[in-house]
N, C-alpha and C positions, 0 to 999 in steps of 0.2 A: 455667340454660343448661348443657348438658353438652358436654364436649369429648372427641373420640376421638383416641387416640394410636396411631401405628403405628411401625414400626421405622425409619422414615426421618425426616430433619429437613428442613424447608422450605428450598429453595434450597441443598441440600447439594452439596458439591464431589464430583463423580463421577469415577471412574477416575483418581484422584490418590492416590499413596501418601503416608502420613504422613511428614513431614520432622522433622528434629531440633528445630526450634522448636516444632512442634505437640506433640511428645512432652514437651518441657519444660512447655508449657502444661497438658498432661494431668496431669503430676505436681503442679504447683502447685494446680490446681483440685481434684484428688483429695485432696490433703492438707487442703484447706479443707472437705472433706466433701461436695463436689458429687457427685451421682449420675452414672452413665454418660450418662443422657439429658440432664442439664443441661450436662455437658461437651460433648456432641455439639452441643447448641444453640449454645453459645458459639463452637465451632470450625466450625460449619456442616458437620458431618459426620454420617453415619449412626450411630445409636446402637450398632449391632452392631459397627461399626469400632472404636469406643471400648472396648466390652466385650472384644473380641478382643485389643486392645492391652494392656488392663489384665491380662488373663489371661496374655499372653505375658511381660509385664515384672514380674509380681508374684513376689516371693521370700519365703520364710519365714525370719524372724530370731528369735533367742532373746534376750529381754530379761528378765533375772532368771529367774523360773520360768515365764514366759509366752512362747508363740509369737506373733510379730507378723507380719502380712502387710504388706509394703512394696513399692510400685511404684517401679522404677528405669527411666528412659528407655533407658539403655545396654543393659540386659538385654532390654528389649522389642525394641530394634533388632537385637541379636545373634540372638535367636530368629527374628525375621522374616527376616533375611538367610539364616540357615541353612535355613529352610523354602523360601525362593526357590531356593536351590541344588538342593534336592531336587525342585523342581517339574518335572513331566514335560514341560511346554511349554517348549521351548528359547527363549532370548532371540533374537528375530528378527535383531537387529543382527549376530549372528555369521554369518548366512547371506546378508547383503546388502552385503558389503564393496565389491564393484564398483559397486553403485548409490551407496553413500555416497561413493566416490571421485569419481563423476560429479557428485554434489551439491556437493562441495567445489570441483571445477574450475569449475562454472558460477557458484557463489557468489563465489569469490575472483577469477577471471579475467574473467568476463563480468558480474559485479555483478547477477546475477538474484536475485530474492527466493526464499525456500524454496517458497512457494506456486507461483510461476511454474515453478520446476524440476520440482516434483511434477506439476503439470498438463501441462507439455510432455512429460514422460516417459510419462504415461498416454495422452495424445492420440496419440503416435507409437509406442505399444506397446513402449517400451524397458524392458529389465531385468524382463521378465515373471517373476513369482514372487519377485522381490527387492524390488519397490517397497513403500514404506510411505507412509502418508498424511501430509499436511502437519503435522497435530497431533503425530504421532509424531516427525517430524523436529525440531520445536521441543523435544520432550521430550529427544531425543538431544543437542540443543545444551545444554539445562539441566544434563545430567549429564556434559558434556564428552566426549561419545563421538565426535564427528566433527570436532573441531579448529576449530570456529567458536564465537566468543565471543558471548554474548547481547547485549553492548553494541554489536556490529557489525551487528546485525539492524536493517534500516530500518523505522521506524514500527511497532515492536512494541506500543506503548501503544495503548489503546483511546481513540477520540476520540468526543466527543458531537457529533451533527450540529448545525451552526450554526443558530440561530434566524433565520428570515427577517425582516429588518427593512426595511420599505418606507418610504422618506422621499421627500418631494417633491423632484424634480430641479430645483434652482434655476437650474442652468446648462444650458440646452437646446441640446445639440449636434446633435440629430437625432431620429429616431424612438425612442421608448421601447421597452424590452423588452416592455412590456405590449401593444404592437402586433404582436409577433412571433407568427406562426401556431403553433397548437398542435402541428402535425406536426413542427416543429423541436424542440419540447420533448421529444417522444417518441423522438427519434433514429431514426425509421424512414426518414427520407430522407437522402440523401447530399449533401454539398456545403455544409454549414452549419458555420462555423468560429467559434472564439473567439480573441481577440487580447489580448496584454498585452506589457509590457516587463519584462525582468529587469535590475536595476540592481545590479551588484556593489558599486559605490562611489557614494555619494550626492554626486555632483558634476556640475553641469550641463554641464561641458566634457568629462566622462568618457564614453567609449563605453559602449553598452549593447546589449542584444539584443531584437529583436522575436520573440516566440514566438506561433505560430499553430497552433491545434489543431482538427482536423476532428472533429466531435462523434460521428459514427457509427463511423468506423474507428479513431479515436484517432491518426491520422496527425499527425506533428509537423513543422513547418517552423521553422527557427531562422535569422534574418537579423541580421547585424551592423548596428548603428545608430551612426554616428559621433557624432551629437549628438541629444538628445531634443527635437527641434523638429518641429512638425506638418508643415512643408513637406518636411523630410528624411524623415520617416516615409512620406509619400505617394510621394516619389521612389523610395525603397527598394522599396516595394511595386510600383510601376509597373515597375521594372526586372525584377522577378521575373514579374509577370503578363504582361508583353509577350512573354515567351518561351513562353507557353502558347497553344495553339489553343483558341478558344472558352472563355476563362477564366471567363465567367459561368456555364457549366455545372458547373464545378468549384467555383467560389466563388459559390454561390447567395446566401449571406448571411454576414455577419461580425457577431458580437456583441462589443462593446468596453466598457471601463469609461469613466469620465468624465475621464481624464487629458488635460491640455492637448495632449499629443503626438498625440492622436487627434482633435483638434478639427476637422481638415479632411478626415477620412475620407469624408465625404459627397460630396466632389468626385470620388471614384472610383466613386460609385454609378451603376449602369446602364451605364457605359462598361466598367468592369473587373469590378465586383462587383454582384450582383443587388440586395441590400438591406443597409443598415447599421442596426444596433440598438444602443442604449446602455443599460447596466444602471442600476439605481437606485444612488445614491451609497452607499458603504460596504457594498456587498453583493457581495463577491468570489465568494460561493457561486453567484451567478447565472452565473458562468463557471467552474463547479466543475472541469471536466475540465482546462481550461487552468491553473488554480491548482495542481491536483495535479501536472501535468507540470512546472510551474515548481519544485515541491519536488524533483522528480527531478533537474532540472538543477542545483539547489543542491548536490547530492552532489559535483558535479565543479567547480562555480564558487562557492566559499563567499563569503559577504558580506564586504566590506572588501578584496577582492582586485581589482586592476585588470585589465580585459580585455586591456590591453596586455601583460600578463605571459604571455599565451597565444598560440600560433600559430593561424592560421585553421583548420588541420586539426583542432584540438582541438574546435571547435564542431561540425564535420562529424561527428566520431566520436561526440559526445554525441547528435546527431540520429539517426545510424544506429543507435546502441545503443537509443534509445527506440523507434524504429520496428521493431526486430527483437526486442523484448522480448515474450514471450508474456503475454497478459493474460487473467485469469480472466473478465472481463466479455465477452471475445470467444471464450469457450470455449477459451482457451489458444492461439488463433491469434495471429499478430502483426499490428500495425497495417498494415504494408506489404502483407501478404497480403490483408487485407480491402480496403485502398485499391485495389490492382491489380484485384481482383475487381469493385469498383464502377466503375472506369474502363472495364473491359472490357464491363460491362453497358451502359454509355452509348456504347460504340463509340469511346472517346477514348484508348484505351491507346496505340496506335501513334503518335498525334499528340502525345503528352506524355511521351515516353520520358525526356526530361531530368529531369522532376520525379520520376519513379519511380526514376531512378538517383541521386537526391540531388545532382544537379549544379546546386546553387543558388549564386548569386553572393552571398557574405557577406563 
């Protein structure tokens, strides 16, 4: 069996400059007698990258009567930085200071992600000629160029998708999610919601929040719940739905988990809500959008903190922030923009202005 080698290494790290740690690894492996190709394989780099670095950082030393070629990481770095200064292509960050100020303002004051900022600016044609892509913004953060620390970035780690675990639902509260129409799964239709509770403090007597997320528009409603009891949940939902004209057209379905606080949701079926569906136990990913939104809420309501420590306006601000946050999944439109568009398509916009204005009783 023959093998062909080329100048690249499988799964090599592209468009990333060597860092100090990697240069130290190159020195260690080079001293052990590793070839440039083997070093490249260890570091997941192109072999040419390693050869060029060894060439830059190798100096001639005299030992006795012999000349010895020795690689020094510091020398390689100095030569590299000198070459960068002489590069004809100027560092783009020098030309986009106004755009970077805009990025800092949106990140620090409005708590937008770097991707949301980048997408919003592109959608609205802001800072033409100055914009850089999301990946470049993250690189600027890494080198401390825009005054944002990497630790402050939300959800920068990569996550593996949760494996779907289907278990028999021993507690039958209503229709299973398996009976939910496929059109709801595809998010092509409007008016299908997911519901959950956010519990800052694990105490039955402690107040909590009901969070309701519309699957297509990502519109979020946050309602305060004085106690986590099924009857109180229903009463809270009724108070909101009674303020809407034709609520069943806006709430065509709700998908819930199997928490006891949602045990009586079926009492609202047909009168206020089209259909109620229940997820499989221990499968929060079946309400993935709602779970994702709950993690956004946690930025402002950390676990262990009582809801009594916050004014009601605080929950409204969180809800408004979420509904005015540009989303990549919506082509960087905001949930409220898509939600209003859907209400308008149904001819329900004028009849439900209270909902659009976030005048929700919480």
